[in-house]
C-alpha positions in Angstrom: 72.2 84.9 21.6 73.9 82.6 19.2 74.6 78.9 19.1 77.8 77.8 20.9 78.7 75.0 18.4 82.1 74.1 17.3 83.0 72.9 13.8 82.9 69.2 14.7 79.5 69.7 16.3 78.1 71.4 13.2 79.3 68.6 11.0 78.2 65.9 13.5 74.6 67.2 13.4 74.5 68.0 9.7 73.2 71.4 10.6 74.0 73.2 7.3 72.5 70.4 5.2 69.3 70.3 7.2 68.8 74.1 7.1 69.6 74.1 3.4 66.8 71.5 2.7 64.3 73.6 4.7 65.3 76.7 2.8 64.6 74.9 -0.5 61.1 74.1 0.8 60.5 77.5 2.3 57.1 78.1 0.6 55.8 74.8 2.2 56.6 76.1 5.7 53.8 78.7 5.5 54.4 81.5 8.0 56.4 79.3 10.3 60.0 80.4 10.9 62.7 78.1 9.6 64.8 76.1 12.1 68.1 77.7 13.0 71.2 75.8 14.0 70.4 75.5 17.7 66.9 74.3 16.8 68.3 71.6 14.6 70.7 70.5 17.3 67.9 70.4 19.8 65.7 68.3 17.5 68.6 65.9 16.8 69.2 65.4 20.5 65.6 64.9 21.2 65.4 62.2 18.4 68.5 60.6 19.9 66.9 60.6 23.3 63.8 58.9 21.9 66.0 56.2 20.5 68.1 55.8 23.6 65.0 55.4 25.8 63.2 53.2 23.2 60.2 55.6 23.5 56.8 54.5 22.2 55.6 55.7 18.8 54.4 59.3 19.1 53.9 60.4 15.5 55.0 64.1 15.0 56.9 65.9 17.7 57.2 69.7 17.5 60.2 71.6 18.9 60.1 75.3 19.5 63.0 77.6 20.5 62.1 80.8 22.4 64.8 83.3 23.2 64.6 86.1 25.8 67.4 88.2 27.3 70.1 85.8 26.2 68.4 82.8 27.6 66.7 80.1 25.5 63.8 77.7 26.3 63.2 74.6 24.3 59.7 73.3 24.2 58.4 70.1 22.8 55.1 68.4 22.4 53.9 65.4 20.5 50.9 64.9 18.2 47.9 62.8 19.0 47.4 61.5 22.6 51.1 60.7 23.1 53.3 62.0 25.9 57.0 62.5 25.8 58.2 60.0 28.5 60.0 61.5 31.6 63.1 59.5 30.9 63.3 60.9 27.4 62.9 64.5 28.8 65.7 63.9 31.3 68.0 62.5 28.7 67.2 65.4 26.3 68.0 67.9 29.0 71.3 66.1 29.7 72.3 66.1 26.0 71.4 69.8 25.6 73.4 70.7 28.7 76.5 68.9 27.4 76.3 70.0 23.8 75.1 73.6 24.2 77.3 74.2 27.3 74.3 75.2 29.5 73.4 78.1 27.2 69.7 77.4 27.4 67.3 78.2 30.1 65.1 75.1 30.4 63.3 72.3 28.7 59.5 72.4 28.8 57.3 69.6 27.6 53.6 69.5 27.3 51.1 66.7 26.8 47.5 67.0 25.7 45.1 64.1 26.3 42.3 65.4 24.1 41.7 66.6 20.6 43.1 70.0 19.7 39.7 71.7 20.1 41.4 75.1 19.8 42.5 74.5 16.2 40.5 74.8 13.0 41.8 72.5 10.3 42.3 73.7 6.7 43.6 70.6 5.1 43.4 70.4 1.4 41.1 67.4 1.6 38.7 69.5 3.8 38.8 72.4 1.3 38.2 69.9 -1.6 35.1 68.4 0.1 33.5 71.9 0.4 34.4 73.1 -3.0 32.9 70.0 -4.6 29.6 71.3 -3.2 30.3 75.1 -3.5 33.0 75.7 -6.1 33.3 79.4 -5.2 34.2 78.6 -1.6 37.6 80.1 -0.6 38.1 79.9 3.1 37.8 83.3 4.8 37.9 85.2 1.5 34.7 83.5 0.2 33.3 81.7 3.2 30.3 79.5 3.7 27.2 81.7 3.8 23.5 81.6 4.8 22.8 81.5 1.0 24.8 78.2 0.9 22.7 76.7 3.7 19.5 77.8 1.9 20.7 76.2 -1.3 21.4 73.0 0.6 17.9 73.0 2.1 16.3 73.6 -1.3 18.3 70.7 -2.7 17.2 68.4 0.1 13.5 69.5 -0.3 13.7 68.6 -4.0 14.4 65.0 -3.2 11.5 62.6 -3.0 10.2 62.9 0.6 8.2 59.7 0.7 11.3 57.4 0.4 14.7 57.2 2.1 17.6 59.0 0.5 18.3 57.8 -3.0 15.8 55.0 -3.1 12.4 54.5 -4.7 9.3 52.9 -3.2 10.5 49.4 -4.0 13.8 50.1 -2.3 15.8 50.4 -5.5 17.7 53.4 -6.7 15.6 56.4 -7.8 15.2 56.9 -11.5 17.8 59.6 -11.5 20.2 57.5 -9.5 22.0 58.4 -6.3 23.5 61.6 -7.6 20.9 64.2 -6.4 20.8 62.8 -2.9 24.6 62.7 -2.7 24.8 66.2 -4.0 22.2 67.6 -1.6 23.7 65.8 1.4 27.2 67.0 0.6 26.0 70.6 0.3 24.4 70.4 3.8 27.5 68.7 5.3 29.8 71.2 3.6 28.0 74.1 5.3 28.4 72.4 8.7 32.1 71.8 8.1 32.6 75.4 7.1 31.3 76.4 10.5 33.5 73.8 12.2 36.7 75.1 10.6 35.9 78.8 11.2 35.2 79.5 7.6 31.7 80.8 7.8 32.5 84.5 7.9 32.7 87.0 10.8 30.7 86.7 14.0 27.4 88.0 12.6 27.6 86.0 9.4 28.5 82.9 11.3 25.5 83.3 13.6 23.3 83.6 10.4 24.7 80.4 9.1 24.1 78.6 12.4 20.6 79.9 12.5 19.9 78.7 8.9 21.4 75.3 9.9 19.1 75.1 12.9 16.1 75.8 10.7 17.2 73.1 8.3 17.7 70.7 11.2 14.2 71.4 12.5 12.8 70.6 9.0 14.8 67.4 8.7 13.8 66.2 12.2 10.1 66.6 11.2 10.5 64.6 8.0 8.8 61.1 7.9 11.9 59.1 7.3 14.6 58.7 10.0 17.5 59.2 7.6 16.7 62.9 7.6 16.7 62.9 11.4 20.1 61.2 11.4 21.4 63.7 9.0 20.3 66.5 11.3 22.1 64.9 14.2 25.3 64.8 12.1 24.9 68.4 11.0 24.4 69.6 14.6 27.5 67.7 15.8 29.6 69.1 13.0 28.5 72.7 13.3 27.6 73.1 16.9 24.1 74.2 15.9 21.1 73.9 18.2 22.2 76.6 20.6 25.0 74.7 22.3 27.5 76.8 24.2 30.8 77.6 22.5 32.8 75.4 24.9 31.0 72.3 23.4 32.2 73.0 19.9 33.9 70.1 18.0 31.5 67.5 19.2 32.4 64.0 18.0 30.9 61.9 15.3 27.6 60.6 16.6 28.0 57.5 14.4 24.5 57.8 13.1 24.0 56.2 9.7 21.9 58.1 7.2 21.7 55.4 4.5 22.2 51.7 3.8 23.4 52.8 0.3 27.2 52.7 0.3 27.6 55.7 -2.0 25.3 57.9 0.1 26.7 56.8 3.4 30.2 57.3 2.0 29.5 61.1 1.7 28.9 61.3 5.4 31.9 59.1 6.2 34.1 61.4 4.1 32.7 64.5 5.8 33.8 63.3 9.2 37.1 62.2 7.8 37.9 65.7 6.5 36.3 67.7 9.2 38.9 66.9 11.8 42.0 66.3 9.7 45.1 67.2 11.7 43.5 68.3 14.9 46.1 65.9 16.4 49.1 67.7 14.8 52.0 68.8 17.0 52.1 72.4 15.7 48.7 73.6 16.9 49.4 72.2 20.3 52.8 73.6 20.5 51.9 77.2 19.4 48.7 77.3 21.5 50.8 76.3 24.5 53.1 79.2 23.8 50.3 81.6 23.3 48.4 80.5 26.4 51.4 80.2 28.6 52.7 83.7 27.7 56.2 82.4 27.3 58.5 85.5 27.4 60.7 86.1 24.5 60.6 85.6 20.7 60.2 82.4 18.7 63.5 82.1 17.0 63.2 78.6 15.5 60.9 75.7 15.3 60.8 72.3 13.6 58.9 69.0 13.7 60.3 65.5 13.7 58.7 62.1 13.2 58.9 59.4 15.7 57.0 56.4 14.6 58.3 53.0 13.6 55.1 51.7 12.1 53.8 54.6 10.0 55.7 56.5 7.3 56.6 60.2 7.5 54.6 61.6 4.6 56.1 65.1 5.0 59.8 64.6 4.8 61.7 67.6 3.4 64.4 65.5 1.9 65.6 61.9 2.3 68.7 61.5 4.4 68.4 64.9 6.1 69.7 64.8 9.7 71.6 62.3 11.7 69.0 61.0 14.2 66.0 63.2 13.5 63.4 62.4 10.8 62.4 65.9 9.9 58.9 67.0 8.8 57.3 69.8 6.8 53.9 71.0 8.0 50.9 69.3 6.5 48.7 71.4 4.3 46.3 72.1 7.2 49.1 73.5 9.4 50.7 75.3 6.5 47.4 77.1 5.7 46.8 77.9 9.4 50.4 78.8 10.2 49.7 82.6 10.4 46.7 82.0 12.6 48.7 79.8 15.0 51.4 82.4 15.4 49.0 85.2 16.2 50.1 86.8 19.5 53.5 85.1 19.5 56.5 87.3 18.8 58.6 85.8 16.0 62.1 86.1 14.9 64.4 87.2 13.6 65.3 84.0 11.9 68.9 83.0 12.7 70.6 80.8 10.2 74.3 81.4 10.9 76.4 78.3 10.2 79.0 79.0 12.8 78.0 81.3 15.6 80.3 81.7 18.5 78.8 83.4 21.6 78.5 81.2 24.8 76.3 82.0 27.8 76.4 79.7 30.8 73.1 79.2 32.6 71.9 76.0 34.1 68.6 74.7 32.9 65.6 75.3 35.2 62.9 72.7 36.0 60.9 71.0 33.3 57.2 71.8 33.0 54.5 69.4 32.1 50.9 70.3 31.1 48.3 67.6 31.1 45.7 69.7 29.3 44.9 73.1 28.1 41.5 74.6 29.0 
């Protein structure tokens, strides 16, 4: 199936310019397919619908185009906890019907009211936090190991055990300063984060890392100072250690302070910041929806747009691209996990014709809404 656009439509939506900008940034798309002309038009019309209906800020909104047997389905979902309003969906469907001459099958929109617990972030900030503790770490190629946990446990044991983290008996900084405590705590947290982002090896290796973390937590909980116990609580929440079932992974920040020293507490604060970067992104929700739903057909185009009047789009492919849509490149986390997100979803071939001609007339079917994904 090809896009039934006329010359004036192509110029109106700046299709060629938008596709050209994405082609220039192809490497930053990871394994995601580029948008094709009809995806661009769908994104432009969705952005126009958001404007027309004065929709609330949603952040990123992902649009996927799935083609099967000459029929096309357009699927959209927003990042965060936002929902595409019903009036926006109706307007989008009407615009698509008029512009694409009923050549698509349906519009399907999904909302998710929780974190994307099915997604493992790989944001560059996350990787940087771990490599500061373990320079050899390289995701799945050189994952967090039991040896890393043992090294973190040894570093924690070498700290003075008769005082809180980083302080002496008088409450001042230790003679060696806060560095050793910060380093040891970062090492332990890096191990837990490695488990959280699925970068602790295959199943057996991951179990060994979890077992080592459980042993470390037992040791910390028996220490005389409560800061060790609080660290153990954070490690367990980050790594799902302590024998908790898999469905309770990605437990939230217990908000347990480990130190009154700003520099030391800052390591923990940063750990929670990087652990869950981009679990709210539109892409993991969009492609998990496709994989779970079993949408028939092949993914023939996808793109993300930005709809937020208070925050800046930090991933714009080029200023001025598009008419209504504010386009987005994937963040580093989604770029790094793009192949993982597409597993099980038939992709392509990419279609980047500038002036296709075939027209198929089929009225759109009913919209679908998902309130959650189990």
